[in-house]
Each structure stands twice: as C-alpha cells, then as structure tokens.
C-alpha positions in Angstrom: -15.9 20.2 -8.6 -15.3 17.2 -6.3 -13.1 14.2 -7.2 -15.3 11.0 -7.3 -12.6 8.5 -6.1 -8.9 8.0 -5.4 -7.6 6.1 -8.5 -4.2 5.4 -7.2 -2.2 5.6 -4.0 1.6 5.5 -3.7 4.0 4.0 -1.1 7.8 4.5 -1.2 10.2 1.7 -0.3 13.8 1.0 0.0 13.8 -2.5 -1.5 11.6 -3.2 -4.6 12.3 -7.0 -4.5 11.1 -7.2 -0.9 8.1 -5.1 -1.6 7.2 -7.2 -4.8 7.2 -10.3 -2.7 5.3 -8.9 0.3 2.5 -7.1 -1.9 2.2 -10.0 -4.3 2.9 -13.0 -2.1 1.6 -12.0 1.4 -1.1 -9.6 0.4 -2.2 -11.4 -2.9 -2.2 -8.1 -5.1 -1.8 -8.7 -8.8 1.2 -7.1 -10.2 0.2 -4.8 -13.3 3.7 -3.6 -14.3 7.2 -2.9 -13.1 10.3 -1.2 -14.0 13.4 -2.6 -12.5 15.0 -0.2 -9.9 12.0 2.3 -10.3 8.6 0.9 -9.6 5.9 -1.6 -9.1 2.3 -1.2 -9.9 -0.5 -3.5 -8.3 -4.1 -3.8 -9.0 -6.2 -3.4 -5.7 -10.1 -3.6 -6.4 -10.9 -0.7 -8.7 -7.7 1.3 -7.8 -3.8 0.9 -8.3 -1.2 0.7 -5.7 2.0 2.4 -6.8 5.1 1.2 -5.1 8.3 3.4 -5.8 11.9 3.3 -5.1 11.9 6.5 -3.3 15.4 7.6 -4.7 14.6 6.9 -8.2 11.3 9.0 -8.3 13.3 12.1 -7.2 15.1 12.2 -10.6 13.5 14.6 -13.1 12.5 13.1 -16.5 15.0 13.5 -19.3 14.1 16.5 -21.7 13.3 13.9 -24.4 11.3 11.5 -22.0 8.1 10.1 -23.5 6.3 10.3 -20.1 7.1 13.6 -18.4 6.0 12.6 -14.9 7.4 15.2 -12.4 9.7 14.1 -9.6 7.9 13.1 -6.3 8.7 11.1 -3.3 8.7 11.1 0.4 11.0 10.5 3.4 10.0 8.2 6.1 7.4 5.6 6.7 4.0 6.1 4.9 0.5 4.8 5.7 -2.1 2.9 3.6 -5.3 1.4 4.7 -7.1 -1.5 2.9 -10.9 -1.9 3.3 -11.9 -5.1 5.0 -15.3 -6.4 6.7 -15.1 -7.7 10.3 -15.0 -11.2 9.0 -12.1 -10.3 6.5 -10.2 -8.6 9.2 -10.3 -11.9 11.3 -9.2 -13.9 8.2 -6.5 -11.3 7.4 -5.2 -11.6 10.9 -5.0 -15.5 10.8 -3.4 -15.2 7.3 -0.7 -12.6 8.4 0.0 -14.7 11.5 0.5 -17.8 9.3 2.9 -15.9 7.2 4.8 -14.7 10.3 3.8 -11.0 9.9 3.5 -9.3 13.3 0.3 -7.6 14.0 1.6 -4.3 15.4 -1.8 -3.0 16.8 -5.4 -4.1 16.8 -8.3 -2.3 18.2 -11.9 -1.1 18.0 -12.4 2.5 17.1 -14.6 4.5 19.6 -17.0 5.5 16.8 -17.3 1.8 15.7 -15.2 -0.4 13.5 -12.1 -2.4 13.8 -8.5 -2.1 12.6 -5.4 -4.1 12.5 -1.9 -2.6 11.7 1.2 -4.3 10.2 4.3 -3.0 8.6 5.6 -3.8 5.1 9.4 -4.7 4.6 10.3 -1.0 4.3 8.5 0.1 7.5 5.3 1.5 5.9 2.3 1.2 8.2 -0.3 -1.0 6.5 -3.8 -1.2 8.1 -6.9 -3.2 7.4 -10.0 -1.5 8.6 -13.8 -1.7 8.4 -14.9 1.2 6.1 -17.4 2.2 8.9 -14.6 3.8 10.8 -15.2 6.7 8.2 -19.0 6.4 8.1 -18.8 4.4 4.8 
C-alpha cells in the first residue's frame, strides 16, 4: 500500500488571531472552521491546512469526548511549501512585498525550479516553489 496524496498538513502557532489574519488576509485561504483557542482549518486546493495552538493540542481528549483525537504538537518553527508556477511565484513576490511581508530567501534550485521563503507571524517557514523542484 502507498498513500495517494497528503490530505492535510499542520502548523503550530503561538497566536491564532495573528495566524488567521495572515493565512486568510495575506495568503487568501478560505477558513473552513475554527475553535477559539484551539485551531483554524483552511482550504488549500484539494487539501486542508490545519493551524493549531500548540499548547492546546497537547491536552488529551476528555474520556467522554465525541472526537478522540490523540494529543499532538511540536516545538519550534515548522515548514510548509505551497506549489506555484514561475509566473505565480513572481506574482506572489509582488503581492507579499505589497503586504510588507519580507522575502527571507529566493533562489533557483540546482536541479531546476525556483523558491521564495517567508515567515508567518509565529516564525514558521513558508515556501512557494515550483513543483519541478521535486520532479513533479
């Protein structure tokens, strides 16, 4: 057996309100749902970006909880990469600069393809890259 795709990816943040503004207003993702103090869920193409309050997800579910999602989380800055064509990367760069979001790094990969990197309000590394960097 081999998984066919990644359905969801998670990032952990320190401030959900800042994260909501960033992912909704700067990156333009549609908010699917949220629980104050715990998480935000955003649609991204055919997948979902889960944004969690890192401390809240460490708490085990109550014995009588309807959804028994086990505790999870991470410490430190995570990473997420959004697929973008070369033209889209140029447009993302202009859009992010207009929103006063600093481009942390920008380069061509030796095997071909371009990436730009920024940081979200919690310090997570966010990349926009051409899928060909992975031969896709």
